[in-house]
C-alpha positions in Angstrom: -0.8 133.5 -49.0 0.3 132.7 -52.5 0.0 129.0 -51.7 -3.6 129.5 -50.5 -4.5 131.5 -53.5 -3.2 128.9 -55.9 -5.0 126.2 -53.9 -8.3 128.0 -54.1 -7.9 128.6 -57.9 -7.1 124.9 -58.4 -10.2 124.0 -56.3 -12.4 126.3 -58.4 -11.0 124.8 -61.6 -11.7 121.3 -60.3 -15.2 122.3 -59.4 -15.9 123.7 -62.9 -14.4 120.7 -64.6 -16.2 118.1 -62.6 -19.5 120.0 -62.7 -19.3 119.9 -66.5 -18.4 116.2 -66.5 -21.2 115.4 -64.1 -23.6 117.3 -66.2 -22.7 115.1 -69.2 -23.1 111.9 -67.1 -26.5 112.9 -65.7 -28.2 113.9 -69.0 -29.5 110.4 -69.5 -30.1 109.1 -66.0 -31.2 111.1 -62.9 -33.1 110.0 -59.9 -36.6 111.0 -60.6 -38.5 113.6 -58.6 -35.8 114.4 -56.1 -35.9 118.3 -55.9 -33.1 120.3 -57.5 -30.2 120.5 -55.1 -26.5 119.7 -54.8 -24.7 116.4 -54.1 -21.1 115.3 -53.6 -19.1 113.9 -56.5 -16.1 111.7 -55.7 -13.1 111.4 -58.0 -11.0 108.3 -57.2 -7.9 109.8 -59.0 -7.8 112.6 -56.3 -8.7 110.2 -53.5 -11.8 112.2 -52.6 -13.7 111.3 -49.4 -16.0 112.7 -46.7 -15.4 112.3 -43.0 -18.6 111.5 -41.0 -19.0 112.2 -37.3 -17.1 110.0 -34.8 -19.1 107.2 -33.2 -21.7 107.5 -36.0 -23.3 104.1 -35.2 -21.9 103.4 -31.7 -25.3 103.6 -30.0 -27.1 101.2 -32.4 -27.7 98.0 -30.4 -31.0 97.1 -32.1 -32.9 97.8 -35.3 -31.1 99.9 -37.9 -31.4 101.2 -41.4 -28.8 103.1 -43.5 -29.9 104.3 -46.9 -28.7 106.7 -49.6 -29.0 107.7 -53.3 -25.9 106.6 -55.2 -24.7 107.3 -58.7 -21.8 104.8 -59.5 -19.6 105.4 -62.5 -18.1 101.9 -62.3 -14.5 100.8 -61.9 -12.6 98.3 -59.7 -14.0 96.2 -56.9 -14.5 97.3 -53.2 -15.2 101.0 -53.8 -16.8 102.1 -50.6 -20.0 104.0 -50.4 -19.5 104.1 -46.7 -17.0 102.6 -44.3 -17.3 103.2 -40.5 -14.8 101.9 -38.0 -11.4 102.2 -36.3 -9.1 100.5 -38.8 -8.6 97.3 -40.8 -9.7 95.1 -37.9 -12.9 96.8 -36.9 -15.4 98.2 -39.5 -18.7 97.9 -41.3 -19.0 98.9 -44.9 -21.0 98.9 -48.1 -19.1 98.5 -51.5 -20.6 98.9 -55.0 -19.0 95.6 -56.1 -16.7 92.8 -54.9 -14.2 90.4 -56.5 -15.7 87.2 -55.1 -18.9 85.1 -55.8 -21.2 87.1 -58.1 -19.0 90.3 -57.9 -22.2 91.8 -56.5 -22.6 94.8 -54.2 -21.6 93.8 -50.6 -22.4 94.8 -47.1 -19.8 93.5 -44.7 -18.4 93.9 -41.2 -15.4 92.8 -39.2 -14.7 93.1 -35.5 -11.9 91.6 -33.4 -14.1 88.6 -32.7 -16.4 88.1 -35.7 -17.0 88.9 -39.4 -19.6 88.4 -42.1 -21.3 89.8 -45.2 -24.3 89.7 -47.5 -23.8 90.1 -51.2 -26.2 91.0 -54.1 -26.4 88.9 -57.3 -24.8 91.7 -59.3 -22.8 95.0 -58.8 -24.7 98.3 -58.4 -26.0 99.6 -61.8 -23.6 102.1 -63.4 -24.3 105.6 -64.6 -27.7 105.8 -63.1 -29.2 106.9 -59.7 -29.7 103.9 -57.4 -31.4 103.8 -54.0 -29.4 101.6 -51.7 -30.6 100.5 -48.2 -29.3 98.1 -45.6 -31.4 97.1 -42.7 -30.4 95.1 -39.5 -33.1 93.8 -37.2 -32.8 93.1 -33.5 -31.8 89.5 -34.1 -28.9 90.6 -36.3 -30.5 89.7 -39.6 -29.2 92.0 -42.3 -31.0 92.7 -45.6 -29.9 94.7 -48.6 -32.3 96.5 -50.9 -31.3 97.9 -54.3 -34.0 100.2 -55.8 -36.5 98.8 -53.4 -35.8 95.1 -54.2 -34.6 92.6 -51.6 -31.4 91.3 -53.2 -29.6 89.7 -50.3 -30.2 88.7 -46.7 -28.5 86.8 -43.9 -28.2 86.4 -40.2 -24.9 88.1 -39.4 -25.5 88.2 -35.7 -24.1 91.8 -35.9 -25.2 95.2 -34.6 -23.3 98.4 -35.4 -22.7 99.0 -31.7 -20.4 96.0 -31.8 -17.8 98.3 -33.4 -17.6 100.3 -30.2 -16.4 103.9 -30.5 -15.3 104.7 -34.0 -13.1 107.5 -35.3 -12.6 106.6 -38.9 -16.1 107.1 -40.4 -15.9 107.7 -44.1 -18.0 108.1 -47.3 -16.0 107.2 -50.4 -13.0 105.7 -48.6 -12.0 102.3 -47.2 -10.3 101.5 -43.9 -7.8 99.5 -46.2 -5.3 101.8 -47.9 -5.0 99.5 -50.9 -8.8 99.6 -51.7 -9.9 102.1 -54.5 -11.7 105.3 -53.6 -15.3 105.7 -54.7 -16.0 106.8 -58.3 -19.4 108.4 -58.4 -21.9 110.7 -56.5 -23.6 110.3 -53.1 -26.7 112.1 -51.9 -29.4 111.9 -49.3 -27.8 109.8 -46.6 -30.1 108.7 -43.7 -29.5 106.5 -40.6 -32.4 105.3 -38.6 -33.0 103.3 -35.4 -35.8 101.2 -37.0 -36.0 98.7 -39.8 -37.7 101.0 -42.3 -38.2 98.3 -45.0 -39.3 94.7 -44.6 -40.5 93.9 -48.1 -40.1 95.3 -51.6 -40.9 99.0 -51.8 -40.8 102.0 -54.1 -37.8 104.2 -53.0 -38.7 107.7 -51.5 -39.3 110.2 -54.3 -38.4 113.3 -52.3 -35.7 114.4 -49.9 -35.6 112.2 -46.8 -37.3 113.8 -43.8 -36.3 113.3 -40.2 -38.7 111.7 -37.7 -38.5 110.2 -34.2 -36.5 107.3 -35.5 -33.9 109.3 -37.5 -30.3 109.0 -36.1 -28.7 111.2 -38.7 -29.7 112.8 -42.0 -27.5 114.5 -44.6 -29.0 116.2 -47.7 -25.6 117.4 -49.0 -27.3 120.6 -50.2 -24.8 123.1 -48.9 -22.8 123.6 -52.1 -19.5 125.3 -52.8 -17.5 126.7 -50.9 -18.8 124.9 -47.8 -16.5 122.3 -46.3 -19.4 121.0 -44.1 -22.7 119.2 -44.6 -25.2 119.7 -41.8 -26.9 116.8 -40.0 -30.6 117.7 -40.7 -31.8 115.6 -37.8 -29.8 117.6 -35.3 -28.5 114.4 -33.5 -25.1 114.0 -35.0 -22.2 116.3 -35.9 -21.7 117.8 -39.4 -20.0 115.8 -42.1 -16.7 117.3 -43.3 -15.2 117.2 -46.8 -12.0 115.0 -46.5 -11.9 115.8 -42.8 -10.5 119.3 -43.0 -12.1 122.8 -42.9 -9.6 123.9 -45.6 -10.2 123.3 -49.3 -7.9 120.4 -50.5 -7.5 118.2 -53.5 -9.1 115.3 -51.6 -12.4 117.2 -51.3 -15.3 115.7 -53.2 -16.9 118.3 -55.4 -20.3 119.9 -55.0 -22.4 119.4 -58.1 -26.0 120.5 -58.9 -28.7 118.7 -60.9 -32.1 119.7 -62.2 -35.5 118.4 -61.7 -37.2 116.7 -64.6 -39.0 119.0 -67.1 -41.8 116.4 -66.9 -42.6 115.7 -63.2 -43.9 112.2 -62.7 -45.8 111.2 -59.5 -47.6 108.1 -58.4 -45.9 105.6 -60.7 -47.3 102.2 -59.9 -47.6 98.7 -61.3 -50.4 96.3 -60.5 -51.3 92.8 -61.6 -54.5 92.4 -63.5 -55.2 88.8 -64.4 -52.3 87.7 -66.6 -51.4 91.3 -67.5 -49.7 94.1 -65.6 -51.2 97.6 -65.6 -48.9 100.6 -65.2 -50.2 104.0 -64.2 -48.7 107.4 -63.4 -49.5 111.1 -63.3 -47.3 113.7 -64.9 -47.1 117.5 -65.1 -45.8 118.5 -68.6 -44.8 121.7 -70.4 -47.1 121.0 -73.4 -44.3 120.4 -75.9 -45.2 116.8 -76.5 -42.9 113.7 -76.8 -43.1 110.2 -75.5 -43.0 108.1 -72.4 -41.0 105.0 -73.4 -42.0 102.0 -71.2 -39.1 99.6 -70.5 -39.2 96.2 -68.7 -36.5 94.1 -67.1 -36.2 90.7 -65.5 -33.4 91.6 -63.1 -34.0 95.3 -62.3 -30.8 96.2 -64.2 -31.0 95.5 -67.9 -34.1 97.0 -69.5 -35.7 96.7 -72.9 -38.4 98.9 -74.5 -41.9 97.2 -74.7 -44.0 100.2 -75.7 -44.7 103.9 -75.5 -47.3 106.5 -74.6 -47.5 109.9 -76.2 -47.0 112.9 -73.9 -49.9 115.4 -74.2 -49.3 118.8 -75.9 -51.5 120.4 -73.3 -49.5 122.0 -70.5 -50.6 120.8 -67.0 -51.1 117.5 -65.1 -52.6 114.4 -66.8 -53.0 110.7 -66.0 -51.2 108.1 -68.1 -51.4 104.3 -68.3 -49.9 101.3 -70.1 -50.8 97.6 -70.0 -48.2 94.9 -70.4 -50.2 92.0 -71.8 -47.3 89.6 -72.0 -45.3 89.8 -68.8 -42.8 87.1 -68.0 -43.1 84.6 -65.2 -41.5 85.8 -62.0 -40.6 89.4 -61.2 -41.2 92.1 -63.9 -39.4 95.4 -63.3 -40.6 98.6 -65.1 -39.3 102.1 -65.6 -40.3 104.9 -67.9 -37.9 106.9 -70.1 -39.2 110.4 -70.4 -38.5 111.8 -73.9 -40.1 115.2 -73.8 -39.5 117.4 -76.8 -36.7 119.9 -76.3 -35.5 118.2 -73.1 -32.9 115.7 -72.3 -34.2 112.1 -71.7 -34.7 111.2 -68.0 -35.9 108.1 -66.2 -38.6 107.4 -63.6 -38.2 105.2 -60.5 -38.3 101.4 -60.9 -41.4 99.5 -59.9 -42.1 95.8 -60.1 -44.7 93.0 -59.9 -44.2 89.4 -59.2 -46.0 87.0 -61.5 -44.3 83.8 -60.3 -47.7 82.2 -59.2 -48.5 81.6 -62.8 -45.7 79.1 -63.2 -46.6 77.2 -60.1 -43.1 77.5 -58.5 -42.7 78.6 -54.9 -40.8 78.1 -51.6 -41.7 78.6 -48.0 -40.9 79.4 -45.3 -38.2 81.9 -46.3 -36.6 81.7 -42.8 -36.1 78.2 -41.4 -33.9 76.1 -39.1 -34.8 72.7 -40.6 -37.2 72.3 -43.6 -38.4 74.1 -46.6 -41.3 73.3 -48.9 -40.7 73.6 -52.6 -43.7 73.9 -54.9 -43.2 72.7 -58.6 -45.7 72.1 -61.3 -44.0 68.9 -62.5 -40.7 67.0 -62.2 -37.7 69.3 -62.0 -34.1 69.5 -61.0 -33.4 71.8 -58.0 -30.1 73.5 -57.2 -29.2 75.2 -53.9 -26.3 77.7 -53.8 -24.8 79.5 -50.8 -24.1 83.2 -50.5 -20.7 82.7 -52.2 -22.3 81.2 -55.3 -21.2 77.6 -54.5 -23.5 74.7 -55.2 -24.3 73.0 -51.9 -27.2 70.7 -52.8 -28.8 69.2 -55.9 -32.1 67.2 -56.0 -34.4 65.8 -58.6 -38.0 66.5 -57.6 -40.9 64.4 -58.9 -43.4 66.7 -57.3 -43.8 69.4 -54.7 -42.2 68.3 -51.4 -40.4 69.2 -48.2 -36.6 69.3 -48.2 -34.4 68.9 -45.2 -31.8 71.7 -44.9 -30.7 71.1 -41.3 -27.2 70.1 -42.5 -26.6 73.5 -44.2 -24.6 76.3 -42.5 -26.4 79.4 -41.2 -26.9 82.1 -43.9 -28.6 83.1 -47.1 -29.3 80.5 -49.9 -30.5 80.8 -53.5 -32.6 78.1 -55.0 -32.9 77.6 -58.8 -35.4 75.2 -60.3 -35.3 74.0 -63.9 -38.2 75.5 -65.8 -38.3 78.6 -63.7 -36.3 81.7 -64.6 -37.0 83.3 -61.2 -34.6 82.2 -58.4 -36.0 81.7 -54.9 -34.2 82.4 -51.6 -34.3 81.4 -48.0 -32.4 82.0 -44.8 -31.1 79.1 -42.8 -31.0 79.8 -39.0 
């Protein structure tokens, strides 16, 4: 009894400490518009993890999507957001970063007979809420989206059912004992039997809702002292903190976060000639402040390009901003909300592609033999494989077809001198 009492006191102290720490981390970057709720915070020093239901993806033989909101605090490579399998020889996983190629986020799998991966150009953003989604279509082509942007794709020839029955299904923990535990927060996990995203998109701005294609859905809204998180779809079993119904050191911690004092809705970006028009609607408290408009070329590093004053009249108003000097290629935008007497928060990220202005292009994006590269004038072209290795270099005098039959199957990145925007294609 004394042991249990001490354990509960230690757990309570842990909860208070991590809640205070999480509160400090989240004052500058919260996922916008998700209703106030709880989420699970993972401390790698304590080896925190969550056990998901056995056989969580064993029935997925065709289209599939797994997505979640993730707040990564950084750290060593191969921290797992999720890892489903039976051990070191049979698993599928998503890690916030890797130690090969671009060190990007990676979705990978291994079975007794096959293995493969797709990797983003960079690790997940740190200290900010990030929407992560991986889709797999019926042909086995996997695509990774970070904040609604297609960052990696490849024909892995893999479906989750290839893992068979699984009994080691984790959040925050790897099948490999030497890999680090996850350092961050996970919320709103949804598994679906369809490819929910086929192009760039704005991530959902409210709690995920179940539908006929939902395999499993976890809001992680239960809060302390619960050891379980209910599957809101009703199809799978409940998730369990560290795999035990008893409070333990390896339990992730329930934390809460608040909605924005300013509630933004309908944030959009649209090309208007050679400019980009941003528009949003916001409900404010009437205390004034500013919307700081920020732009990025890669969706990760942002710089301020202007501001819009927040009205001092309480209620809902429409706001807009025009970027008259966008860059060639993709332009990513977010709004920092600096309302008086409130901590700064961030909107979702939206983007517009202006690459047509520069006259660069590539099609088709999926091919078995040829690609057509469009250039405005003579340029050097470089083709890199998914590991970042240069596999082909050409000097183009004009737009032309390029034979890629000799390349291995997989995802390739194309860089053209004179264009800051990389192009991609999948070799079948």
